[in-house]
C-alpha positions in Angstrom: -12.4 12.0 -35.7 -14.1 8.8 -34.5 -11.7 5.9 -34.6 -13.1 2.9 -36.5 -12.1 -0.6 -35.6 -11.7 -3.2 -38.4 -14.6 -5.7 -38.0 -14.4 -9.2 -39.3 -17.4 -9.6 -41.7 -19.1 -12.8 -42.6 -22.4 -13.3 -44.5 -24.6 -16.4 -44.2 -27.6 -17.2 -46.4 -30.1 -18.5 -43.9 -33.6 -17.8 -45.2 -34.7 -17.3 -48.8 -38.2 -16.0 -49.7 -39.2 -16.0 -53.3 -42.4 -14.8 -55.0 -44.9 -17.3 -56.3 -44.0 -16.6 -59.9 -40.7 -15.4 -61.2 -40.0 -13.6 -64.5 -38.4 -15.9 -67.0 -34.6 -15.3 -67.3 -34.4 -13.4 -64.0 -33.5 -14.5 -60.5 -36.5 -13.8 -58.2 -36.3 -11.4 -55.3 -35.0 -12.8 -52.1 -34.7 -11.9 -48.4 -31.5 -13.2 -46.8 -30.5 -13.3 -43.2 -27.1 -11.7 -42.8 -24.7 -12.1 -39.9 -21.6 -10.0 -39.4 -19.4 -9.0 -36.4 -18.6 -5.6 -34.9 -16.3 -5.3 -31.9 -16.9 -8.9 -30.9 -20.7 -8.7 -31.2 -22.6 -10.9 -33.6 -25.0 -8.6 -35.5 -28.1 -9.9 -37.4 -29.8 -8.2 -40.3 -31.9 -8.7 -43.4 -30.5 -8.3 -47.0 -33.2 -7.8 -49.6 -32.1 -8.5 -53.2 -34.6 -7.4 -55.8 -35.3 -9.4 -59.0 -32.2 -9.3 -61.2 -30.3 -11.0 -64.0 -27.7 -13.7 -63.1 -24.3 -12.1 -62.5 -25.7 -8.6 -62.3 -24.2 -6.3 -59.7 -26.8 -3.9 -58.3 -26.9 -0.6 -56.6 -27.1 -1.2 -52.8 -28.2 0.8 -49.8 -27.4 0.5 -46.1 -30.4 1.5 -44.0 -29.8 3.1 -40.6 -32.5 3.6 -37.9 -33.2 6.6 -35.7 -32.4 6.9 -32.0 -33.3 4.6 -29.2 -33.8 0.8 -29.3 -35.0 0.7 -32.9 -34.7 -2.6 -34.6 -34.0 -3.6 -38.2 -37.5 -2.8 -39.4 -37.5 0.7 -37.7 -39.7 -0.3 -34.7 -39.3 0.3 -31.0 -39.5 -2.7 -28.6 -43.1 -2.0 -27.7 -46.0 0.1 -28.7 -46.3 1.4 -32.3 -44.8 -0.4 -35.3 -44.1 2.2 -37.9 -41.9 -0.2 -40.0 -39.9 2.8 -41.2 -36.9 0.9 -42.5 -38.9 -2.1 -43.8 -41.0 0.3 -45.9 -37.8 2.1 -47.1 -36.4 -1.3 -48.1 -39.6 -2.0 -50.1 -39.5 1.4 -51.8 -35.8 1.0 -52.8 -36.4 -2.5 -54.0 -38.9 -1.0 -56.5 -35.9 0.9 -58.0 -33.8 -2.2 -58.2 -31.7 -1.4 -55.1 -30.4 -4.1 -52.7 -30.8 -3.1 -49.1 -29.3 -4.2 -45.8 -31.0 -3.3 -42.5 -29.8 -4.7 -39.1 -30.7 -5.0 -35.4 -28.4 -2.4 -33.8 -27.2 -2.7 -30.2 -30.0 -3.4 -27.7 -32.5 -4.6 -30.3 -33.8 -7.8 -32.0 -31.5 -10.8 -32.3 -28.4 -8.7 -31.7 -29.2 -7.5 -28.2 -26.4 -5.9 -26.3 -23.8 -8.4 -27.5 -20.4 -7.7 -26.0 -21.9 -4.9 -23.9 -24.3 -7.2 -22.1 -22.4 -7.1 -18.8 -21.2 -3.5 -19.2 -24.0 -1.5 -20.8 -22.6 1.8 -19.3 -19.7 1.5 -21.7 -21.9 1.5 -24.8 -21.2 4.9 -26.5 -22.2 6.5 -29.7 -18.9 5.6 -31.5 -19.8 1.9 -30.9 -22.9 2.4 -33.0 -20.9 4.1 -35.7 -18.4 1.2 -35.8 -21.3 -1.3 -36.0 -22.8 0.6 -38.9 -19.4 0.6 -40.6 -19.2 -3.2 -40.3 -22.7 -3.4 -41.8 -21.5 -1.2 -44.7 -18.5 -3.5 -45.3 -20.8 -6.6 -45.2 -23.1 -5.0 -47.8 -20.2 -4.1 -50.0 -19.0 -7.7 -50.0 -22.3 -9.3 -51.0 -22.1 -11.0 -54.4 -25.1 -9.1 -55.8 -23.9 -5.6 -54.9 -21.9 -3.2 -57.0 -19.3 -1.7 -54.6 -19.1 1.5 -56.7 -22.8 2.2 -56.4 -23.3 2.1 -52.6 -25.7 4.4 -50.8 -26.3 5.1 -47.2 -29.9 5.9 -46.2 -30.3 7.1 -42.6 -33.3 8.3 -40.6 -33.0 10.8 -37.7 -29.9 9.8 -35.6 -29.2 7.2 -38.3 -28.8 10.1 -40.8 -26.1 11.6 -38.6 -24.4 8.2 -38.4 -24.6 7.9 -42.2 -23.0 11.3 -42.6 -20.1 10.3 -40.4 -19.7 7.1 -42.4 -19.9 9.0 -45.7 -16.6 10.7 -45.0 -14.7 7.7 -43.7 -15.7 4.3 -45.2 -14.0 2.7 -48.3 -15.1 2.8 -50.9 -16.8 6.1 -50.3 -20.6 5.9 -50.9 -22.0 7.3 -54.2 -24.8 8.9 -52.3 -26.3 9.7 -48.9 -30.0 10.1 -48.0 -30.3 12.1 -44.8 -33.9 11.7 -43.9 -35.2 14.1 -41.2 -31.7 14.1 -39.9 -30.3 15.0 -36.5 -28.4 18.0 -37.8 -27.4 19.8 -34.6 -25.9 18.6 -31.3 -28.0 16.2 -29.4 -28.6 18.2 -26.3 -29.3 21.4 -28.3 -32.0 19.4 -30.2 -33.5 18.1 -27.0 -33.6 21.6 -25.5 -35.3 22.9 -28.6 -37.9 20.1 -28.5 -38.6 20.6 -24.8 -39.0 24.4 -25.1 -41.4 23.9 -28.0 -43.5 21.6 -25.8 -43.4 24.1 -22.9 -44.5 26.8 -25.2 -47.4 24.8 -26.4 -48.4 24.0 -22.8 -48.2 27.7 -22.0 -50.6 28.4 -25.0 -53.0 25.9 -23.5 -52.8 27.7 -20.1 -50.9 25.0 -18.2 -48.0 27.5 -17.5 -47.9 31.2 -17.0 -45.4 33.2 -19.1 -43.3 33.6 -16.0 -43.3 29.8 -15.4 -42.4 29.2 -19.0 -39.3 31.4 -18.7 -38.3 29.6 -15.5 -38.6 26.2 -17.0 -36.7 27.2 -20.1 -33.9 28.6 -17.9 -33.8 25.3 -16.0 -33.6 23.3 -19.3 -30.6 25.5 -20.3 -29.0 24.9 -16.9 -29.5 21.2 -17.2 -27.8 21.1 -20.6 -24.8 23.1 -19.3 -24.5 20.8 -16.3 -24.5 17.7 -18.5 -21.8 19.2 -20.7 -19.7 20.1 -17.6 -20.1 16.6 -16.1 -22.1 18.0 -13.1 -25.2 16.5 -11.6 -28.4 18.1 -13.1 -30.5 20.2 -10.7 -34.1 19.1 -11.6 -36.0 21.0 -8.9 -37.3 23.7 -11.2 -38.3 21.2 -13.9 -41.7 19.5 -14.5 -41.6 15.9 -13.5 -41.5 14.5 -17.1 -38.6 16.8 -18.1 -36.8 16.1 -14.9 -37.1 12.4 -15.5 -35.7 12.8 -19.0 -32.6 14.6 -17.8 -32.1 12.1 -15.0 -32.1 9.3 -17.6 -29.2 11.1 -19.4 -27.0 10.5 -16.4 -25.7 7.3 -14.8 -25.5 4.3 -17.2 -26.5 6.5 -20.2 -24.0 9.3 -19.5 -21.3 8.0 -21.8 -23.6 7.6 -24.8 -25.2 11.0 -24.3 -21.9 12.8 -23.9 -20.4 11.1 -27.0 -23.5 11.7 -29.2 -23.7 15.3 -28.1 -20.0 15.8 -29.0 -20.9 15.4 -32.7 -21.8 18.6 -34.6 -23.1 17.2 -38.0 -22.2 20.3 -40.1 -18.5 19.7 -39.2 -18.8 16.1 -40.5 -19.9 17.3 -43.9 -16.4 18.6 -44.7 -15.0 15.0 -44.9 -17.3 14.0 -47.8 -15.8 13.4 -51.2 -16.7 16.4 -53.4 -19.5 15.5 -55.8 -21.1 12.9 -53.4 -24.8 13.0 -54.1 -26.7 14.0 -51.0 -30.4 14.1 -50.3 -31.5 15.9 -47.1 -35.2 15.9 -46.3 -37.2 17.8 -43.7 -40.9 17.7 -43.1 -43.0 20.8 -42.4 -45.0 18.8 -39.7 -41.8 17.4 -38.1 -41.8 18.7 -34.5 -38.8 16.5 -33.5 -36.5 17.8 -36.2 -37.8 21.1 -37.5 -36.6 22.2 -40.9 -34.7 25.2 -39.4 -32.4 22.8 -37.5 -31.0 21.6 -40.9 -30.0 25.1 -42.1 -26.3 24.9 -40.9 -25.9 21.3 -42.3 -27.4 22.4 -45.7 -24.9 25.2 -45.9 -22.0 22.9 -44.8 -22.9 20.4 -47.6 -22.9 23.2 -50.1 -19.4 24.3 -48.9 -18.3 20.7 -49.1 -19.3 20.7 -52.8 -21.8 17.8 -52.3 -24.0 17.0 -55.3 -27.7 17.2 -55.5 -30.6 16.8 -54.9 -29.7 18.7 -51.7 -32.4 19.7 -49.2 -35.9 18.8 -50.1 -38.7 20.2 -48.0 -41.6 17.8 -47.6 -45.0 19.6 -47.1 -47.2 18.1 -44.4 -44.7 15.3 -43.6 -43.9 14.3 -40.0 -40.8 12.8 -38.4 -41.8 9.3 -39.3 -42.2 10.4 -42.9 -46.0 10.2 -42.9 -48.6 12.7 -43.8 -52.3 13.1 -43.0 -53.4 11.0 -46.0 -50.8 8.3 -45.4 -50.6 7.7 -41.6 -49.3 4.1 -42.0 -47.0 4.3 -45.0 -44.3 6.6 -46.3 -45.7 9.7 -47.8 -45.5 10.1 -51.6 -43.2 13.2 -51.3 -40.7 11.0 -49.4 -40.7 8.4 -52.2 -40.4 11.1 -54.8 -37.3 12.5 -53.0 -35.7 9.1 -52.8 -36.2 8.6 -56.5 -34.4 11.9 -57.2 -31.3 10.3 -55.5 -31.5 6.7 -56.8 -32.6 7.3 -60.4 -29.7 9.7 -61.2 
């Protein structure tokens, strides 16, 4: 069980944005900069409060990003800007839900914080504790109803949300596990790499014999990492060798601690009746639907409530489809409404 440290939480209203015209009798929607602390690091985030009546306590959702240096809006440090979390916040605001999204370690205003001079000590449990501190900050906001809290996580953030769902107080009323990391990290990496090698073989870049050799080298690399041995990369293509090399050295502690989590086991800690939405997209090559089978079964055994698993036709890992390459696909929004409008 991951050990959570108690984080001192403080919220500051720094920036307020209001629409040009407010509905009479209602407080207009606002964005507020939130500051809280986790393990000695000052963490920065955005609280969005939709239009509401004075004194009203609203349903609220903590938004958790996927893997890597992904900031509060769901964007990597360079390149594309999918705005995954920002668009989720907009969608949930339409249903009257307060949202909190924050810059996790290594991103945005937060940066590495207390780990600036010792990044090799930054492990996956630190990210879970940071998310717990964010949950507590959201719980304590004057506009939120602590008995109507949700956790909405994407990819690795969904696994983090699942871990929080069985440990935080008060327990969340619901979880949205969107395209979740539902098996061990290195098993998922191996699956992704083998799919890429299979596609390269279909295109004639590898012979079947070479494909089998590369797959065996991938399996050997995973075993070596789990046994804390140096990875032999001689039989691997350069890009795959570079990936496994990046899993060693300063990143070894994070990889080991992330890979130690088997999400189906975490489902057992959920409070029976917790509403859970689990989505998978048929065009998601990073987290294929089949990888969520064991977690779906574990949620059923834990007596989690619906909607349960929802398969999203034509939707990819960033929750887009061919007709909506820059926005969340309608099936994603429909699935979220099945959770929030219960």
